[in-house]
C-alpha positions as a Python dict, from the first residue, in 0.01 Angstrom:
ca = {
    (1, 'M'): (0, 0, 0),
    (2, 'K'): (345, 118, 107),
    (3, 'H'): (643, 85, -123),
    (4, 'K'): (982, 31, 28),
    (5, 'Q'): (1240, 282, -93),
    (6, 'R'): (1536, 146, -279),
    (7, 'G'): (1877, 294, -343),
    (8, 'L'): (2209, 354, -181),
    (9, 'S'): (2255, 518, 154),
    (10, 'L'): (2522, 780, 207),
    (11, 'V'): (2762, 516, 339),
    (12, 'G'): (2693, 300, 34),
    (13, 'V'): (2764, 591, -200),
    (14, 'L'): (3093, 660, -20),
    (15, 'I'): (3201, 295, -44),
    (16, 'V'): (3113, 273, -414),
    (17, 'G'): (3290, 605, -473),
    (18, 'A'): (3603, 481, -295),
    (19, 'F'): (3613, 167, -513),
    (20, 'L'): (3568, 373, -828),
    (21, 'A'): (3840, 618, -721),
    (22, 'F'): (4081, 329, -655),
    (23, 'A'): (4002, 173, -994),
    (24, 'L'): (4065, 508, -1167),
    (25, 'L'): (4391, 550, -974),
    (26, 'L'): (4510, 208, -1094),
    (27, 'A'): (4408, 287, -1451),
    (28, 'F'): (4587, 623, -1453),
    (29, 'R'): (4903, 470, -1307),
    (30, 'T'): (4917, 170, -1544),
    (31, 'V'): (4838, 340, -1876),
    (32, 'P'): (5193, 483, -1921),
    (33, 'A'): (5348, 138, -1870),
    (34, 'I'): (5113, -17, -2125),
    (35, 'N'): (5179, 265, -2373),
    (36, 'E'): (5553, 215, -2332),
    (37, 'Y'): (5518, -159, -2397),
    (38, 'M'): (5319, -93, -2715),
    (39, 'A'): (5589, 152, -2830),
    (40, 'V'): (5864, -105, -2759),
    (41, 'Q'): (5672, -370, -2954),
    (42, 'R'): (5634, -136, -3252),
    (43, 'I'): (5998, -22, -3244),
    (44, 'V'): (6128, -380, -3219),
    (45, 'K'): (5938, -475, -3535),
    (46, 'L'): (6069, -172, -3724),
    (47, 'V'): (6428, -237, -3619),
    (48, 'A'): (6397, -606, -3716),
    (49, 'E'): (6288, -497, -4064),
    (50, 'E'): (6601, -278, -4083),
    (51, 'G'): (6812, -577, -3978),
    (52, 'S'): (6654, -797, -4243),
    (53, 'G'): (6749, -524, -4491),
    (54, 'G'): (7117, -560, -4400),
    (55, 'A'): (7175, -333, -4099),
    (56, 'S'): (7447, -440, -3855),
    (57, 'L'): (7388, -526, -3489),
    (58, 'S'): (7529, -194, -3369),
    (59, 'D'): (7318, -6, -3624),
    (60, 'M'): (7004, -184, -3502),
    (61, 'R'): (7083, -105, -3138),
    (62, 'R'): (7146, 262, -3220),
    (63, 'S'): (6826, 276, -3425),
    (64, 'F'): (6632, 133, -3133),
    (65, 'D'): (6782, 390, -2895),
    (66, 'R'): (6696, 679, -3129),
    (67, 'R'): (6340, 560, -3181),
    (68, 'A'): (6298, 489, -2809),
    (69, 'Q'): (6408, 840, -2722),
    (70, 'I'): (6149, 985, -2960),
    (71, 'D'): (5872, 767, -2810),
    (72, 'D'): (5976, 830, -2446),
    (73, 'V'): (6083, 471, -2381),
    (74, 'Y'): (6323, 473, -2086),
    (75, 'T'): (6290, 121, -1944),
    (76, 'V'): (6454, -59, -2239),
    (77, 'K'): (6782, 27, -2409),
    (78, 'G'): (6932, -102, -2732),
    (79, 'S'): (7184, -303, -2529),
    (80, 'D'): (6895, -500, -2372),
    (81, 'L'): (6783, -642, -2708),
    (82, 'Q'): (6843, -1008, -2791),
    (83, 'I'): (6907, -1015, -3165),
    (84, 'V'): (6940, -1337, -3366),
    (85, 'K'): (6922, -1418, -3734),
    (86, 'Q'): (6692, -1708, -3832),
    (87, 'G'): (6662, -1817, -4192),
    (88, 'G'): (6756, -1481, -4338),
    (89, 'Q'): (6520, -1293, -4105),
    (90, 'V'): (6624, -1098, -3797),
    (91, 'L'): (6443, -1185, -3474),
    (92, 'I'): (6459, -932, -3191),
    (93, 'E'): (6329, -1009, -2843),
    (94, 'V'): (6338, -820, -2517),
    (95, 'E'): (6200, -905, -2174),
    (96, 'Y'): (6178, -644, -1902),
    (97, 'S'): (5994, -558, -1582),
    (98, 'R'): (5840, -230, -1484),
    (99, 'T'): (5732, -134, -1133),
    (100, 'V'): (5446, 114, -1107),
    (101, 'P'): (5397, 281, -767),
    (102, 'V'): (5032, 295, -661),
    (103, 'A'): (5021, 447, -313),
    (104, 'G'): (5269, 448, -29),
    (105, 'N'): (5464, 124, -34),
    (106, 'V'): (5214, -51, -264),
    (107, 'S'): (5320, -101, -625),
    (108, 'L'): (5238, -311, -928),
    (109, 'L'): (5500, -518, -1111),
    (110, 'F'): (5456, -574, -1483),
    (111, 'D'): (5664, -832, -1672),
    (112, 'F'): (5670, -751, -2044),
    (113, 'S'): (5803, -954, -2337),
    (114, 'A'): (5824, -791, -2679),
    (115, 'S'): (5926, -972, -2996),
    (116, 'S'): (5953, -901, -3365),
    (117, 'A'): (5816, -1249, -3446),
    (118, 'A'): (5488, -1253, -3637),
    (119, 'Q'): (5203, -1326, -3399),
}
């Protein structure tokens, strides 16, 4: 009895390899944007705690800029923050977009929204 061979041909291996390479390319290009968003989220919460402790608006913006410089956050500045006081607590929000080039004229657009509100 003959058994039919199973598996991928050379063309199949090349196609699967191309898909995997493209997926890895996307992952490597998007990780810095995601890391920056996580840093912004963390910094916003820390600065809001400072504001609830009595820091002024300008102090909070400067604190954000200093912390952002340490964490390599370049997309958001302290002047971009929307700062309001609600019931004795400071609420800081920021919305921003980041474009990540993929290849040639193809890019990804990420819309981020970070807030100091408890989630």
